[in-house]
C-alpha angles and dihedrals in degrees: 000000000000093000093049090048091050092048093050094046092046091052092047094047091045093054101035138047106256123171114237089238090057097053094087089051091052091049092050093046094050093045092049091049093050092049089052091052092048092053092051093047096068111120120246119262114277094241091062091062116086138159118260114257115245089245089065094055120103117263112272094023117123129191089253094061095050 
């Protein structure tokens, strides 16, 4: 996570005018945003996954065509 944060901040600072005093704020903002994305990216629990019931399939669709 630290390497990705550093790469993003380096690219941003390299392509935009950023005051030296604002660099720590940019680092914190990027790191916080990446941590938020990581927390949301966790897969759902296995028990919540289930196969669709045949009644939910479109008309004319058989199990062989899926």
